[in-house]
Phi, psi and omega in degrees: 000127180288148179287323185242133182255157180282126182286154174289169179297320176296324178295321179299315180296319180296318180294322179298316178297319180299311184293325177295317180295317180295317181299319179294318181292312183291338177298336176301325183293344186243021170296154178307135185298337180299339180292334183231346181203182181281156181293140181281152171276183184297336180266006176095353182274144174298146189304321183253018182279116181248013179275115184294341183264017185301320185292320180297322183293321178297320179297323181300320182275005173086020182235183173086180183291136179281108183271323181204162181300133176283151183273162182259025179214173180229155183284327188222141173228151178237003189289346183269317186227356188074355171278141177286099184242145170288167178300323179293327182277348182273118185276043173212161177289125183230132175236137181240127173259103186278168179300319180297320178295316178300318181290318181299322181268359182052050178270093190263356177231157178301321179299312179301318183293316182288327177290344176261003183270134182299138177085354180252151174219169182224154172239120183257135178254334177192198185291342185243331187264124178214140177238137182259148185226154170214136179057028176090357183240150180292142177269117178233019180241110178235147179229147170245113183052038177088357179266118181297145179207163178274146177276123186252162180301136180090349183293339179295340179263004176304143182279141181278353184296341181280348193243146178276328179191164172246131176249122183245115176254116183268152184100187178289135182231038184295338181302317183258324186269341179080289182245157178147192179254159176282054184251289180187161171236136184245120180255117179265112185263117184287157173290150179235155179281156176252171182279345179251150177292135176206145180208154175210156176217141180230130172246130184231149175218137184211187182302152179056044175055045179270103181243131185217139174231139180222135175232138185222116184234129175234128187209146171285141177259356174227157185297330181271358179078008180288340172239128186212161185215161175218140181226129178232132179226144181226134169235128180215134170232131180210154168255178183236178180281353176259151184300139172071005181272134175217151177217133175244136180230129177231115188221146177213144179221133178222145179214141175235131176240146179217138173272106179285345178186182181294344183235006185234132181231133175238141180226140175222135185209167182207140172223148181224130177227123177244119184240119187236088176271146174235153181067034182293140176279155176232089194073222189222228181247155181302139178282331184226152165279170184294339178268017178074005176290130177295142177274161174215089185272159167296147180295344180268352185292137182215144176265009183292153174269157184289350177260000181295143177200165176206081184281140177225136176231131181229129180232142181215133175233142184214155178219130177231145177226128184227135180224135179256121178270175174293152181079018176068019174276140185231131173251135181220133176230138182223138176234135180222138175237130181233143173226143176218150176218146181222138180224112186240140170227110191238151182210144174197186178233140179250148175113200185230116182286158175291136185292337182265310185268337184078007181263170176115358179277146176264117178289143173213153187216169179201144173234141179209149173234138177226133176229133178218153173218148186214134176240134182225141176228136178216128180226137181225155172227122186221153177170176183268155172224155177250130180212128180056037176078010180232155181263130180235155180246137181233152171215136176234141183214159174221141181218157174212144183212139175221129180230133177238126180231132176238122180240130178244127185226141176281347190071179180293130176249130179249092182296154181274341179293127183297150174281126181291176176303130181296335180291329183255016188293130180239359183088359180279092181220136183295136179286129178298156178277080183298325184294341179280352182261149174287133179263131174278149183241134173238118181247124182235128178236123177239139177228137178218135173225150184200153166243136181215159179203154180210155180218138170255112186257123178273089188290302175225181186304325187249001185237127174236138179242130178247120179232152179195166176207158181223136176248112189249138172242122190226142178216134181227129176233137175219134181230134171233179179294337185249335186225162175218137185219141176217135177229135180222137178222120181247133175072033176287122181264128178240111182272161175217133179211138179203156178221140181233125181244121177287120178277323174200196184289347183242340189234150175216152175249148182218161173216145180211154174228126182223158179226165177195153173224164187204102170299145183228154181256005176295144179242150178274182184296341176265011178067023175267141180290141176284148179292158179299148174279154178229120185238147174223153182216129173242135186218137174237149179191171175230135180233153179223149177230131189226159175055047178067028180089003181282349176217147179219154180215155179203155171224131184230139172241130188222161168216133181237146175238138180212126177254155177063041179283126178286121178241145180299129176269101189304131176077003182252116178242146178278164182304332179275006176091356180277164184285139173270151182231163170229159184268130177254115182265158178068026181287137177228154174218133178220151182177192183221145179224139179232133181230145170216126181210136177133190181266103186276338172214158179307121180084356184246104178260137182222141175229114186218150178200149176227137180218138175219133177219158173232111180249128185223151172273184185297335180271002181085004178283155182289127180268137180050058184296343180287354178262144174289137179281336183231137178213151178219137180224139174212136173217132187218142176231151178224128176255123183291158175252171176071220184298336182259020186295346178279354186252131172234130178235156180193176179187170181201169178222129170249115182241143176219148180279183183292155175219164187224150175222150176272140180211170178238110177274171176302341180261359179127186183296139176220169174240118180274159184224130169261118184290160177301147177208161178231136176251124184255138178229153176226149175219156174211142179225139178233125179279104179293329175203185180293342184241000185226135175219157179236126183231150179229132177234130177243125179254152181049056186305322182275003180057046182293132176269120182213166183247150170249341170232129183211064179141336179298122186054029177062035184231168182226140176224132187264151176284175186292133170292185178304137179209164184216158177220129178250129185229136175247123182239132177238133179243151181227000000 
């Protein structure tokens, strides 16, 4: 199979426009530096720059000359308790996907990045819908720079170029997020501007006409660097491995920071992402013919119509103010406003086609519009105190969040035009007159307010105790044409407790207990809302830090309890066409996770993880059987020394165990199985100069055939075949 396909004439014109736009945009990054800063000397330093740490600062913002391999870990995270803790001091399993790791693997979307993160898995329903899981439970807790937010449709395609790193805290995270599952919380940390001018641009080309351009500029707006800005822009056009699929992405992120004084910092930023896919799939292809013969389709085969689409637009604006008081106390306040919109026109076929003629499928379609807006406020006060001759760290916080979502749906539409033979299907099918149908409306309003606090207590020289609590006020309202629901909870207390014992200078042992709850909008077959879930998590583990913090490792053993878990009620649909659910009580999940991340030898960076869990309902049945119970991921790069120091090579393996889905064959209910599989990747990078490099990444090197849908609506959808991406990056 060739890595690169020949583009259509329309594709050539589209790519030409894209590359011209990218070239014009990225050209900004290569304007003479005198336009924004002083001219550099031969070694890259500004002529009058007397700051000895200038080179380190450029590296922090992700720009400048590559002096040495960047590490795959970070010294401090705050995503678990809002306290600045090292990975060893955090009494929960924490994984960090750094900027260098994202770049080495060319993980350009949130979905790609999370699917490569240790301990996480995903369930895909079609080309656009994906849900992420940890420890057997869905992840519904996301943060931007520590501010909790809801995960919205289309967010899996958000570009990673806006972010410096992803912090993943596994287990219950109710202390900071308030509501959610005992799965994980994902904190997306945005890029920040530096005091020195730096810029980079990347042009990429890959399989299935995948063309992408990215420009990243960080510059001081004042001569002293007290006012500075950063701008990131992305243009991408790509096709997919399935017939008729195309996606266009237009994204921009900007931030301005200013030092209002020696101890006060203000930041204001905005990001916009427009994702426009065409030819979107809605599930996959039939699993069986009408005579019960299993089908075996090409991985590119699709039942989508040529008018199918699922447009998503996401906008976010934020403002933060930070002030440092005497005694190392810091006050921080952040406000964020988010808007999202989704416009879908979907088509597929139901049933079992004739094995000879390919006829017999029932066409069905759906149209939906979704609009949401969300306002969030988070304020903290943190700092050290001395008590009984020891130093302790405290943090106090208050937050408020309000989200309004309106969804309009046509419900399932069954067009009268017959579905042609699936063997000759080209996507040429008349679009139904959706506007002639009445659209049902679902309006959901959620409000959350909370007070929270945490303390790191230095009990003795080798023992630290982290305790915290959260007082949550929550309200949920949902209205449809047929039902109305309201849930309110005042004064819900969520505790947090952990202890960390230093075993020696490199290792520590920890134990933690965390809780979380989560009101849900899923309805049962009688259209009644399911009760909120209630989760608890107990975790034991050992962590290590090596080579001065450049590498870290951990092993965690956990058990989670969750009641009222919404599970798909097979074959049960509500009158508006949405899926019905039932509540599974007494659900438990237990397992083990192992992580290794960082520079384990000079020039050798590694990111590896192993996770195994067993999730069961009260009757001992397998919970979320469509998820693999065991997964392993490793990605490693090595930069040569000496004459080959311009060369970096690497590779990785993503392995997952078997998974199962329920389906209905022509002969009755069956359970389908996706066998275990491993996806192998390779990368190579060559530094053409100190500021320019050329990199190649090959995914699914062995061209493994595997499924991402294997039973949902009795259909199958295959994962990506072997593909490659070539990228040229220039830094200034």
